[in-house]
C-alpha positions in Angstrom: -16.4 13.7 -34.3 -16.2 10.3 -34.3 -19.7 7.6 -33.4 -19.7 6.5 -30.2 -19.5 2.6 -29.3 -23.6 2.3 -28.9 -25.5 4.5 -31.4 -27.7 5.2 -28.1 -24.7 7.1 -26.9 -23.7 9.0 -29.8 -27.0 12.5 -28.8 -25.0 12.3 -25.2 -21.6 11.7 -26.8 -22.4 14.5 -29.3 -23.2 17.4 -26.6 -20.1 16.2 -24.9 -17.7 16.7 -27.8 -19.1 20.5 -28.2 -18.8 21.2 -25.2 -15.4 19.9 -24.3 -13.6 22.1 -28.0 -14.9 24.9 -26.9 -14.1 25.0 -23.0 -10.6 23.2 -24.3 -10.4 25.9 -27.4 -12.2 29.6 -25.3 -10.4 29.0 -21.5 -8.8 26.3 -21.1 -6.0 27.0 -23.6 -5.8 30.3 -22.2 -5.4 29.6 -18.9 -8.8 30.2 -17.8 -10.3 27.2 -16.9 -9.1 24.5 -15.4 -9.6 20.2 -15.4 -11.3 20.6 -11.8 -13.2 23.8 -12.8 -14.8 22.0 -16.1 -18.9 23.4 -17.5 -18.4 19.9 -19.2 -18.4 17.3 -16.5 -21.9 16.1 -15.4 -22.4 16.0 -19.7 -19.1 13.7 -19.9 -20.7 11.5 -16.8 -24.0 10.8 -18.1 -21.7 9.9 -21.6 -19.1 7.8 -19.4 -22.6 6.0 -17.6 -24.2 5.4 -21.0 -20.9 4.1 -23.1 -20.2 1.8 -19.0 -23.7 0.2 -20.0 -22.8 -0.5 -23.7 -19.4 -2.0 -22.4 -21.2 -4.0 -19.7 -23.8 -5.5 -22.5 -21.2 -6.4 -25.4 -18.9 -8.0 -22.6 -16.1 -5.6 -23.6 -15.7 -4.9 -19.5 -14.6 -7.9 -18.7 -11.5 -7.4 -21.2 -10.3 -4.1 -20.5 -10.7 -5.5 -16.7 -8.1 -7.6 -18.0 -6.2 -5.9 -19.3 -5.3 -3.8 -17.2 -4.7 -6.4 -14.0 -2.6 -7.6 -16.6 -0.8 -4.4 -17.1 -0.8 -3.5 -14.1 3.1 -3.6 -13.5 4.2 -2.1 -16.3 1.3 1.1 -16.0 3.6 1.1 -12.1 6.8 1.2 -13.3 5.7 3.8 -16.3 4.0 6.3 -13.9 6.8 6.1 -11.3 4.5 4.3 -8.9 5.0 1.7 -6.6 2.9 -1.4 -6.8 
C-alpha cells in the first residue's frame, strides 16, 4: 500500500486500506456488502480529516478548489448534470 501525503496519516490510512480491501473482497464482491453499509466508514472519515488537514497546511486545498471550479462545466457535461 502506498503512503499518505502526510506521514502522520500513514497509520490510519493503513488501517483504512486494510479494512476496505477486506470489506471489498469478502462482502462487496460477493453481494453481501453495500456502499451504504460499509464498516470502514469511520476509518475513512478519520483518514479524510487527517488528509484534509495536511492539504490545508500545504495550500493544496486551494489548488484543488480552483481545479474543481475550472472543470465544473466539463464535469457537468460528462456526468450529464445541468449547470
